N, C-alpha and C positions, 0 to 999 in steps of 0.2 A: 443658410445662416442669416439671422437678423442682423441688419446694419444699424445697430444701436450705438449711440455716442455717450461717453461718460464725461466728455469735455466739449465745449462749444468750439469746434474746429473753425467754423466760418468766422466767428468773432476773432479767434486767435489769428487767422490769416490776415485780417486787417491790420494787425500790428507789425507785419513783416513787409516793408516796402518792396523788397526784391520779388515778392510773389505776384506783384502787379504786372511784371514784365512778361513779354512773350518771347519765345524761342522758335525761330523759323515760322513765325506766324501762329504758333500754338501756345496754349496756356503752359506756363512752367510747371512741370511736375518734378519736384526735386526730391530724389530718393538716393542721395549720396551723403546722408547725415552721419554715417560712421566715419567718413573722412573729415567733414566739417559741417557744422550747422549754420543756417542763416541766423540773422541777428534781428531782434525785435527793435522797434523804434526807441523803446526805453533804453536800450543798450547804446545805440547809436547817439541818442540825446545826451547820455551820461558822458560820452567821449567828447562831444562838441561843447558841453557845458564846462568840462574841465579845461579845455584848451581856450575857450572863449572868456571864461570868467575868473579862474583862479590857478592858471597854469603857474606852477613853481615847483622847486625841489622840495623833498620832504625831509623831516627830521633835522634840518640844519638851520633854517631861518626863523626868526621870531616875528618877522613882519606878517601882516594879515594873510596875504596869499599863501605864504609857507605854512602858516598854522592851519589854514583851511584845507590845503592839499594833504598835509600830514593826517588831519582828522579823517578825511575821506578815504585815504589809503588804508589806514589802520581799521576804519569801519569796514572796508571791504574784506580785510583779513578776518575780522570777527564773523562776518556773514558767511564767508567761504568755510571757516572752521565749523561753525554751528550747523551748516548744511550737511556736513558729513559726520557729525557727532564728535568733533574734536575740540581741543582748546586752541585759542588763537595763538598762544605762546609756543605751541608745538607745530605751527604751520608756517613754512617758508614759501614765499612766492618764487616760482621758477618759470621758464618759458613754456613748460608743458611736461607731459608724462616722461618723455625721452630724457629731458634734462633732470627730472626727479630721480630717474633710475641711475643716471650717470653720476649724480651727486652722491648717491649711496655707494656707487662703485668706487669713487675716488676717496670720499671723506670717511667712509667706514671700511670699505674693502681693502684698500691699500695698507691699512694699519693691521687688519684683523685676519685676513686670509694669508695663509702660509703654504709653503711647498708641501704637496701631498694631500691638501685638503680637497674635499669634494663639494661642488656647487650643484644645485638641482634646479631645473626649470622644466617646462613641458613642451610637447610637440605642437601645441596649438598657439604658441606665443607669437605676438608681433615681434619683428626684428629688434625693436627697442627693448625687448625683455630677454633677448638672446645675445646679440652682439656685445653689449657692455660686459656681460658675464664671460663671453668667449675671450675678450681682451684681458679682463682681470685674471681669468684662469691661465692664459698664456704667459702673462707677465709674472705671475706668482708661482708657476709650476703646479698649479692645481688642476683638477679635472672637472669638466662640466658634463653632467649627465641629464638625461631627459626622461620625464614620465611619459609613458605611452598612452594610447587612446583606445577606447572601445570602438567597435564598428559604428555605433550611433553618434560618435563625435564627442562622447563624454570621457573624462579622464579615467584611466585604468588605475583604480585605487590600489589594486594588488601590486602594480608596478611601483606606485609611490611608496607603499609600505616597505617594499624590498629595498628601495633606495634609502629610506630612512634608517635602515639597519646598518648602513655604511657611515652613519653619524655625520651627515653633511654639515658644513659650516653655514650655508645659506639655502633657502628655498624661495624661488621667485615664481609667482604664478599670476595669471590674469583672472580678474573677477568675472569677466565676460568676454568671450572670444569675438574679435572683430570680423571673423570669417564665418564660424559655425554658429555664433550666437549663444553657445554653450554658457550657462551660468554656473560657475563652479562654487561648491560649498567651501568658501574660503575660510569660514570660521573653523570648520573641522580640520581643514588642511593645516591652518596655522597652529591649532592646538596640538596636533600630532607632531608637526615640525618642532614646536617649542619643547615638547616632551623629549624629543630626540636631540635637543640642544642646538637647533638651527635658528638663525635670524630669518625672519620672513619679510618678503617684499611683495606687495600686491599692486598690480597695475589695474587702476580703476577708471581708465580712460573711457571704457564702453559701459560702465555700470553707473557712475555718478550722474551722468545726464539723463538716465532712463529709469531709475528705481531708487527707493529710499535706501540710503547707505548710512550705516552707524559703524565707524571705524572702531569704537570702543567695544562693540559687540563682536566684530570680526576678530579682534585680538591680535592684529599684526604688528610688526615692528615699524614698518614703513609702508606708506600708501601714497601713490601718485595719481593725479588726474589733470586733465587739460580743459582750459576754459572754452576753446573754440568748438569743442564737441558738445557743449551745454549751453548754446545760444550766446556765449560770450565771445570776446575778441580773440584774435590769434595772438600768439606770442606771450600768453600768460597761463599759468597753471600752478599747481601747488604740490609740495611734498609735505606730508604729515609724518612726523616721527615720534617714537617713544622718547620722552623727555630726557631720560638718563643717557640714552645713546647719543642724542643730539648734543648734549653737554660734553660728552667725551670726544666727539668727533672733531677733527681738524676742519678748517674752512675749505670750501670747494674752490673759491676764487679769492685772490688777495687784492686789496685796494682800499678805497675809501669806504666809509660806513660800517664795514665789517670789523673795524678795529675799536679798541678802547683807548690804547696808548701806543704810540710808535716811537721807538728809540732807534739809534743808529745800528745797534746789534741785535735788537729783538723787538717784537710787538706783542701786545696782549689783545684778546679778542672781545668783541662786543657780545652782549647777551644774545642767547637764542631768542627768536629766529634770525635777528639782524646779522648774526655771525655769518649766515649763509646768503646774504643779499648785498653783495659788494657792488660799489659804484652807484651810479643813478639808476634806480630801479624803474621798472615798467609801470609807472604811476597811473598813466591814463587807462591802460588795459586792466590793471588791477581794479580800478574803480568801475570799469565796464563789466568785469566779472561779477563785482558786487551787484550791479544792476540785473545781470542775468540770473543770479541767485534769487534776488527779489521777485523776478518774473516767475521763475519756476516755483518758488515757494508759494506765490499767490494761486497758482494752478493747483498745487499739491502733488508731491511726488507719487503718493499712492495712486492718484487718478492718472498721472502720466503713465505709470506702470500698467494699470488696468486697461487704459486706452490702447497701448502697444500690444498687450496680450490679445485683445480682441482683434486688432488689425493684422497681427501675424497669423492668427488662426484663420481669418477670412482669406488672407493672401495665400496661405499654403493650400487651403481647400480650393480656391479658385484657380490658382496657377497650375495646379496639378492636372487640370482639365486640358491644358495646352499640350498638344503632341510633342514629344521629345524633351519635355521639361523634367529636369532632375535637380532636386535641392540637396544640400549637404547639411549635416548637423542634426541635432535633436528634432524629432517631429512634434513633441509636446510643446505647445506655446508657453506653458508655465515654466518650462525649463530653458527657455530661449529668450535672448534679448531681442531688440528690434532690428534684427538682421536676417536677411535670407540670401545666402550664396547659392548660385545655381548655374547650370549649363543648359543650353537648348540644343539637343542632339549634338552634331559635330560642328555647329557654327562657332567660329572664333568669338570669344567675348568681346574683343575690340570691334569686330564687324557688327556684332549685335548692339553694342553701345552706340555705334555710329548711326545705325538705323533707328534706334529709339531716340537719339538726339534729334533727328529730323521730325519726330513726333512731339518734341518739347519735353522729353523725359530724360532726366539726368540720373544715370546709375554709374557705378564704378566697375571697371573691368581691369583684370590683371591678377597679380599674385597677392595683392593687398598687404605687402610687407610681411608675408608669412610663407616664404618659399619652402622651408621644411614641411609645413603643413600641406602645401600643394603636393609635394612628393609623396607624402603619406596618403593623400586622396587619389594619387595617381593621375593628376591632371597637371597641365601646364599653367592654367589660370581659370578663373571663374568670373561670372558676372555677379554683381551684388547689389541688391536693393536694401536700403536701410531707412528707417522711419524716425519721425519725431512728432512733436505735438501739432504741427501744422498739416500733417498727412492724414488722409482719411480714405474711406473706401473707394471714393471716385479716383484717387491716385492708383490704387491697385487695379481698378477696372481699366484705367488708361494703360498701365503696364501690361495687363493681359492682352489688350487690343494690339499693343505694339509688338508683343511676342507673336501673336497670331499673324500679323503683317509680315514679320521676319520669317516665320515659318512658311508662309506662302511664297516669299521671295526665294528662299532656299529649297523650296519643294520638299519640305519634311513631311 
């Protein structure tokens, strides 16, 4: 396979200070991007600039610093919303996808889910798209059911159609699996769910950083994503919701900023999205997320996606040459995000990750917050290599060399 580039990876790497360091005397090969991505200097500079030049609270002060902070914070909201095809007024900043899901659980679910209702999610979900619905179902006397999977790691749409006949109140699904890399046809899923009368929640943590996303075209009711997986800071993310639902929902947290008026016996709520942003918000990291959006936009998400498709295709072809290598999930790179989960014969993933770390290679090992999926795969855990814009073919070659070394150590 030709190692052709659609983006200038060498130039991009220069923007990431951490990639200049060595680990155990070796070049850092960072392949744990599904967990968190590294940050370009533009994002780091945005954080330093805020704290150095105009650190102040937002929405409350008329002095210069307060006005500048407010403008930068709201500009970041606008950038994040445009990036995913949404309106700024429909996007609330949260800590990440997990908090976005829990916001829906509390602010929508507590009011709308009743005893005897059915909630639906899938076997490939991250725990953050399972546990909140387990808790909601338990508290309300509802039932949580799961869409099954096909042998290739794609959703069993027959199973989904069967569950829709039970008229579920909610359908929650990942856009892209953090383990299998499976890219789900969430537009079709949401259309079918809506026809069945269900509210839809899409986990976009692994899609927004890697491919063009248009929430309007998806047609979901709620969509969450995380900044730290898309070159932005930790502790910041967003929930995009259907405007009429956001208006109807009660606040997630109570306190300052989310109110309009407070009396001794009652309060009235601020306008959406501020109704869901109680207290002093994560100003610096929201601004940093805006800088990350600028950085990815400058590259072009269509190019980001094409780059990762080529890289995944090369990696799957190359790594299959390693004795004992077994990958999980779809084999077609066009149907897969920038993730390869695998095992190497009977080597424990933690042992493998330790050997690779000695070579400067960072991968993830474990159950990846997807234990029901691990049980479906009939494995305790897997190793996972995940890619982003600063990864290239040389990283795959380094991973392959590390696997061959591990194979020699364990006499595979």
